[in-house]
C-alpha positions, 0 to 999 in steps of 0.5 A: 719227280724223283724226290716225289717218288722217294717221299712215298706218297700214296697214289704217286708211284713209278710204273716199275719200282725196283726198290719196293718190298714188303715186310711180313710180321708173324703176330702173336695172334693167328695172323701175319701183317703185310706192311709196305714200308715205302708207301705211307702218309706222314711217315706212317707205313702202310698195312698192305694186307693181313693174312689170317690163319685158323690158329696162331703160328709158332714158326715159319720158313719161306722158299728161296724164290719167296713165292711160298711161306709155310707156317706151323700151327701147333693147335691145329696140328697143321702147317699153313701154306701161303702164296705171297703173290696173293697173300692168302692161305691156299692150303692147310697141310696135316703136320702131325701132333703139335708142329712147332719148328719148321725147316726146309732142307737145302734143295727144298724138296722136303719141309721138315716139321718138329713135333714137340711132345713128352710122349716118345711115340708121337715126338719127332719130325714130320716130313712134307713133300713141297711139290705135292703139299702132303705129308710123306712120313712121321719119324719118331726121334725122341722127347721134347723140343726139336731143332733141325739141321742138314748136311750140305748135300742133304744126305742126312737130317739131324734132329735134336731131342731136348728132353731125351738128351740126344740128336737123331740122324735120319737118312733123307733118301729113305726117311729112316732114323739111322741112330741116336747120338748122346750129346748132353742133357739139354741139346738146345741148339745146333749148327753145321759147319761146312769147313769143319764138316761137323754138326755142333750141338750146344747143351744148355745145361752142362755148357758143352758143345758136342762136335759130331763128324758128319762122315762117321756120325760120331762125337769127335770132340767136346768143347767146354764152355759155361752152362747157359748156352743158347742159340748158335750160328756159324759165319758164312765161311763155316769157320767161326761159330758164335754161341749166345750165353744169356745166363752169363751175358756173353758170346762164345766164339768157336774155331771150327778149324781146330774145334776149340773155344777161342774167345769169350766176349763179355757184354757189359750190362752197364752199357745196356749191351748185355745178351738180351737180344739175338738177331741173325740174317739168313740169306734169301733169294732177293731179300734176307729173312730176319728171325728175332729172338729175345733171350733176356732173363725171366724171373719165373724160371726154375732155380735149377734151369741154367738157361734164361729165356725170352722175356715175353715167354712164360715157360718152355712151349709157351708159344703166345707171348704175353698171354695165357695159353689158349684153351686146348693148348697141349703143353709139351712140358709139365713144369716151368722151364726156361730153356726154350727159345722157340716161337717166332711171334714177332718175326719178320720176313722181307719179300721183293714183289714179283 
């Protein structure tokens, strides 16, 4: 009987299955595929459901209890709210001009949405109340794509402005911008270290990592690496920061206890282990969220761009891999660039039923 259950035969399931889960895939079109990886016929997984949107999704984030998923839709200027009990869109929330990046602050009180434009007056972040499911405020920060990070106590939100070369500091309680910090010409990624009590900002053009003290809100040091830096994450204890450099086929390791670069790990192309992929597991309530970002070289990049991008992406702001931009798409950049690891088409979410 146990062997029969483990085979995942359709129609033969235990009444209580503690191992079951769903795999959610954000597709390049306006949909999410919900896959049951256990149930299947002849080894083929089963498409449990499909969630359709009004417009294609760019980024997504789930709540800790896994009951809700928020998906940004740049063409609709909205965020879709999905109920994971029914796998249906229950509401579309206005989210400002061209909403792209989505992040929940640590206590999940607010959902922060990055609005990507070249015009400063509508480029910044939109703050959404996760209880009332409505827009609370828009905060102008600066031009270009925005990454978002928070202090552990959710006192401050940090918003990068890629085309302005700054990081904006926002007081979460008042929802007002306090200051702009100059971190370099192209702030491409950010990560906060609890051990270092600092925000680390990687610049894709000059190869520096600016260390911003979260108490003084000043740059306390700069770590010099090579141009071409990309995504950055810290270990769970907050000590070791890893920065992918797809241009140099290496990973840079930073020690947050000393704010020093301690190691450059060169990845050998001959073994096929060069920096074409970036994968990180983010802790969730029951199952992790996986964000997959490919960072391989793309031959159409501008010669003066120091950062290589995803192989599927044609240029910065292109949210739909392998396809022309949809009619009416408002492109944030007027020229081809390769410094924008944005977009989550192909991303995967695990969800434990119940």
